[in-house]
C-alpha positions as a printed NumPy array, in Angstrom:
array([[-27.173,  -9.447, -12.85 ],
       [-27.911,  -8.102,  -9.395],
       [-25.895, -10.721,  -7.501],
       [-22.892, -10.851,  -9.846],
       [-19.501, -10.185,  -8.287],
       [-18.628,  -6.571,  -9.047],
       [-15.069,  -5.275,  -8.756],
       [-13.807,  -1.705,  -9.111],
       [-10.349,  -0.282,  -8.753],
       [ -9.196,   3.347,  -8.586],
       [ -5.545,   4.359,  -8.725],
       [ -4.333,   6.877,  -6.14 ],
       [ -3.231,  10.435,  -6.735],
       [  0.482,  10.568,  -7.635],
       [  1.222,  12.502,  -4.444],
       [  0.521,   9.407,  -2.32 ],
       [  1.802,   6.566,  -4.512],
       [  4.768,   5.94 ,  -2.194],
       [  2.18 ,   4.793,   0.323],
       [ -0.954,   3.705,  -1.554],
       [ -1.115,   1.086,  -4.305],
       [ -4.832,   1.314,  -5.077],
       [ -8.393,   1.651,  -3.789],
       [-10.814,  -1.178,  -4.56 ],
       [-14.452,  -2.108,  -4.152],
       [-15.842,  -5.645,  -4.137],
       [-19.603,  -6.099,  -4.172],
       [-21.634,  -9.324,  -3.792],
       [-18.561, -11.095,  -2.467],
       [-20.646, -13.53 ,  -0.391],
       [-21.867, -15.13 ,  -3.646],
       [-18.31 , -16.055,  -4.601],
       [-17.886, -19.675,  -3.553],
       [-14.456, -20.99 ,  -2.516],
       [-12.825, -17.564,  -2.77 ],
       [ -9.047, -17.499,  -2.377],
       [ -6.844, -14.48 ,  -1.639],
       [ -3.211, -14.991,  -2.582],
       [ -0.196, -12.957,  -1.389],
       [  0.342,  -9.648,  -3.184],
       [  2.872,  -7.788,  -1.041],
       [  0.333,  -5.185,   0.085],
       [ -1.227,  -4.353,   3.451],
       [ -4.982,  -3.854,   3.228],
       [ -7.294,  -1.622,   5.222],
       [-10.805,  -3.062,   4.816],
       [-14.08 ,  -1.209,   5.401],
       [-17.149,  -3.483,   5.439],
       [-20.76 ,  -3.381,   6.533],
       [-22.532,  -6.029,   8.652],
       [-26.103,  -7.251,   8.206],
       [-26.955,  -5.067,  11.225],
       [-25.657,  -2.029,   9.302],
       [-22.578,  -1.647,  11.473],
       [-19.151,  -0.752,  10.112],
       [-16.159,  -3.057,  10.572],
       [-12.668,  -1.726,   9.874],
       [ -9.813,  -4.233,   9.72 ],
       [ -6.104,  -3.977,   9.009],
       [ -4.664,  -7.074,   7.305],
       [ -0.97 ,  -7.899,   7.489],
       [  1.199,  -9.226,   4.673],
       [  0.446, -12.754,   3.513],
       [  2.896, -15.542,   2.739],
       [  0.322, -18.219,   1.886],
       [ -3.161, -18.414,   0.341],
       [ -6.076, -17.3  ,   2.499],
       [ -9.722, -18.393,   2.405],
       [-11.694, -15.38 ,   3.643],
       [-14.911, -15.31 ,   5.64 ],
       [-17.763, -14.64 ,   3.231],
       [-20.338, -13.406,   5.706],
       [-19.573,  -9.865,   4.544],
       [-20.918,  -9.233,   1.051],
       [-19.619,  -5.752,   0.197],
       [-16.489,  -3.872,   1.16 ],
       [-14.131,  -1.075,   0.195],
       [-10.401,  -1.391,   0.73 ],
       [ -7.152,   0.511,   0.513],
       [ -4.092,  -1.488,  -0.522],
       [ -1.062,   0.114,   1.066],
       [  2.556,  -0.273,   0.113],
       [  4.546,  -1.405,   3.179],
       [  6.13 ,   2.039,   3.647],
       [  2.713,   3.315,   4.795],
       [  2.739,   1.191,   7.939],
       [  5.546,   3.124,   9.555],
       [  4.683,   6.584,   8.264],
       [  0.868,   6.652,   8.195],
       [ -0.056,   4.099,  10.859],
       [  2.993,   4.488,  13.1  ],
       [  3.075,   0.795,  13.986],
       [  4.482,  -2.618,  13.047],
       [  2.444,  -5.358,  11.367],
       [  4.887,  -8.146,  12.211],
       [  2.408,  -9.604,  14.713],
       [ -0.432,  -9.823,  12.174],
       [  1.337, -11.516,   9.272],
       [ -1.163, -13.886,   7.573],
       [ -3.913, -12.468,   9.753],
       [ -5.315,  -9.091,  10.778],
       [ -6.713,  -6.922,  13.531],
       [-10.023,  -5.118,  14.019],
       [ -9.646,  -1.363,  14.434],
       [-12.015,   1.041,  16.25 ],
       [-15.267,   1.562,  14.333],
       [-14.495,   5.288,  14.013],
       [-10.929,   4.78 ,  12.794],
       [ -9.729,   7.768,  10.756],
       [-13.143,   9.39 ,  11.386],
       [-15.013,   7.003,   9.093],
       [-18.614,   5.945,   9.661],
       [-21.172,   3.654,   8.047],
       [-22.357,   6.352,   5.623],
       [-18.863,   6.634,   4.167],
       [-19.001,   3.165,   2.62 ],
       [-22.074,   3.663,   0.474],
       [-20.389,   5.499,  -2.398],
       [-17.011,   4.249,  -3.624],
       [-15.803,   7.425,  -5.337],
       [-16.745,   9.537,  -2.337],
       [-14.977,   7.041,  -0.074],
       [-11.79 ,   7.356,  -2.172],
       [-11.891,  11.148,  -1.979],
       [-12.355,  11.16 ,   1.795],
       [ -9.624,   8.654,   2.536],
       [ -7.236,  10.422,   0.141],
       [ -7.792,  13.626,   2.108],
       [ -7.14 ,  11.734,   5.352],
       [ -3.93 ,  10.244,   4.017],
       [ -2.757,  13.697,   2.895],
       [ -3.32 ,  14.961,   6.422],
       [ -1.082,  12.192,   7.779],
       [  1.801,  12.526,   5.33 ],
       [  5.103,  12.968,   7.175],
       [  7.371,  15.936,   6.682],
       [ 10.343,  13.656,   6.11 ],
       [ 10.867,  10.074,   4.974],
       [ 14.017,   8.009,   5.31 ],
       [ 15.224,   8.165,   1.7  ],
       [ 16.919,   4.787,   2.055],
       [ 13.532,   3.175,   2.668],
       [ 11.796,   5.082,  -0.131],
       [ 14.503,   4.115,  -2.618],
       [ 14.572,   0.539,  -1.293],
       [ 10.909,  -0.013,  -2.123],
       [ 11.163,   1.806,  -5.451],
       [ 13.945,  -0.537,  -6.544],
       [ 12.139,  -3.639,  -5.285],
       [  8.892,  -2.72 ,  -7.077],
       [ 10.612,  -1.685, -10.319],
       [ 12.419,  -5.038, -10.483],
       [  9.406,  -7.147,  -9.415],
       [ 11.534,  -8.375,  -6.527],
       [ 14.281,  -9.71 ,  -8.8  ],
       [ 17.049,  -7.319,  -7.757],
       [ 19.741,  -9.067,  -5.666],
       [ 19.812,  -8.066,  -2.003],
       [ 23.522,  -7.242,  -2.278],
       [ 22.795,  -4.794,  -5.111],
       [ 19.94 ,  -3.245,  -3.137],
       [ 22.21 ,  -2.766,  -0.159],
       [ 24.838,  -1.027,  -2.273],
       [ 22.345,   1.261,  -4.019],
       [ 20.553,   2.449,  -0.892],
       [ 23.681,   2.552,   1.305],
       [ 22.119,   0.299,   3.928],
       [ 23.616,  -2.995,   5.085],
       [ 21.908,  -6.289,   4.216],
       [ 21.649,  -7.129,   7.91 ],
       [ 19.939,  -3.821,   8.701],
       [ 17.503,  -4.224,   5.792],
       [ 16.518,  -7.701,   6.913],
       [ 16.142,  -6.539,  10.516],
       [ 13.857,  -3.748,   9.301],
       [ 11.678,  -6.164,   7.317],
       [ 11.419,  -8.716,  10.104],
       [ 10.651,  -6.167,  12.802],
       [  8.283,  -4.05 ,  10.731],
       [  6.477,  -6.655,   8.601],
       [  7.247, -10.089,  10.061],
       [  9.153, -11.557,   7.127],
       [ 12.557, -11.365,   5.451],
       [ 13.314,  -9.23 ,   2.413],
       [ 13.973, -12.437,   0.44 ],
       [ 10.477, -13.732,   1.208],
       [  8.932, -10.385,   0.311],
       [ 10.751, -10.354,  -3.027],
       [  9.437, -13.866,  -3.773],
       [  5.903, -12.561,  -3.269],
       [  6.476,  -9.697,  -5.726],
       [  7.924, -12.065,  -8.323],
       [  4.91 , -14.349,  -7.818],
       [  2.546, -11.404,  -8.338],
       [  4.407, -10.378, -11.491],
       [  3.914, -13.923, -12.801],
       [  0.115, -13.836, -12.458],
       [ -0.643, -11.926, -15.696],
       [  1.459, -14.485, -17.609],
       [ -0.287, -17.418, -15.91 ],
       [ -3.648, -15.768, -16.576],
       [ -2.79 , -15.78 , -20.311],
       [ -1.798, -19.465, -20.162],
       [  1.971, -18.964, -20.135],
       [  2.697, -21.796, -17.722],
       [  6.47 , -21.575, -17.76 ],
       [  8.829, -19.059, -16.138],
       [  8.709, -15.532, -17.584],
       [ 10.759, -14.13 , -14.711],
       [ 14.005, -15.12 , -13.035],
       [ 13.144, -18.551, -11.648],
       [ 15.918, -21.157, -11.628],
       [ 13.955, -23.608, -13.787],
       [ 10.452, -24.989, -14.387],
       [ 10.372, -27.052, -11.188],
       [ 11.413, -24.014,  -9.124],
       [  8.667, -21.99 , -10.814],
       [  6.008, -24.621, -10.064],
       [  7.181, -25.009,  -6.467],
       [  6.939, -21.277,  -5.689],
       [  3.574, -20.877,  -7.413],
       [  2.171, -23.798,  -5.402],
       [  3.656, -22.445,  -2.175],
       [  2.035, -19.033,  -2.584],
       [ -1.244, -19.963,  -4.278],
       [ -1.859, -23.498,  -2.997],
       [ -2.169, -24.899,  -6.529],
       [ -0.072, -25.582,  -9.639],
       [  0.321, -22.927, -12.365],
       [ -2.018, -24.992, -14.556],
       [ -4.787, -25.04 , -11.947],
       [ -4.217, -21.386, -11.164],
       [ -4.682, -20.578, -14.861],
       [ -7.955, -22.519, -14.992],
       [ -9.209, -20.443, -12.031],
       [-12.146, -22.77 , -11.453],
       [-15.275, -20.905, -10.258],
       [-13.257, -17.662, -10.562],
       [-12.093, -18.243,  -7.008],
       [ -8.674, -16.521,  -7.209],
       [ -9.694, -12.936,  -6.535],
       [ -6.427, -11.305,  -7.64 ],
       [ -7.195, -12.367, -11.209],
       [ -9.951,  -9.733, -11.174],
       [ -7.169,  -7.189, -11.704],
       [ -6.003,  -9.085, -14.82 ],
       [ -9.424,  -9.033, -16.489]])
């Protein structure tokens, strides 16, 4: 059907996976009633088109609670960045836009309205732009830090992380708070929550990851999604947009 919600996702080239998680396209979004975006541990760069055929480019910070987005925009392309990209590609901090975002110049990264008509072409152009911005050197402690966090779905103890990357716990937490606006512990909770979604989607409404017990599991799911695991599984009106990835 013409007005059916249409979702596409394209994985990035391996050369940029330290920085980019995926590219996605969401069409006919304005028809999705009661849409909810839940924390995923990524920082999104959104390219959308207004009714007046103007481009809007927005950078969204990390989220620590569910968000109910404005549905005036029907179609958009987005790049989901791993946090490492903020320092090395954007050269800024997103601590001041946690749970919110900021509008960027309409010609940011040399994009224009014609670039958001074809999703595959958009992905090729922004991949080229990202390649042009890649730094010569990256702090290997930070690269390894995120690799370990992602590989463990946020379940690796902070003490073990500190020992493996040769970086003190205090310095790691200072980095997270100054760069992203939250603690490493909170960020790891978000990754564990995200790793739980495929299980919840299948109806496994009990802990599959390292939660203390069932009540702890329910409490964290409600904190990050706004609803119980049971209600999240039901996904009434298909309102939880991250479940599109699980389809």
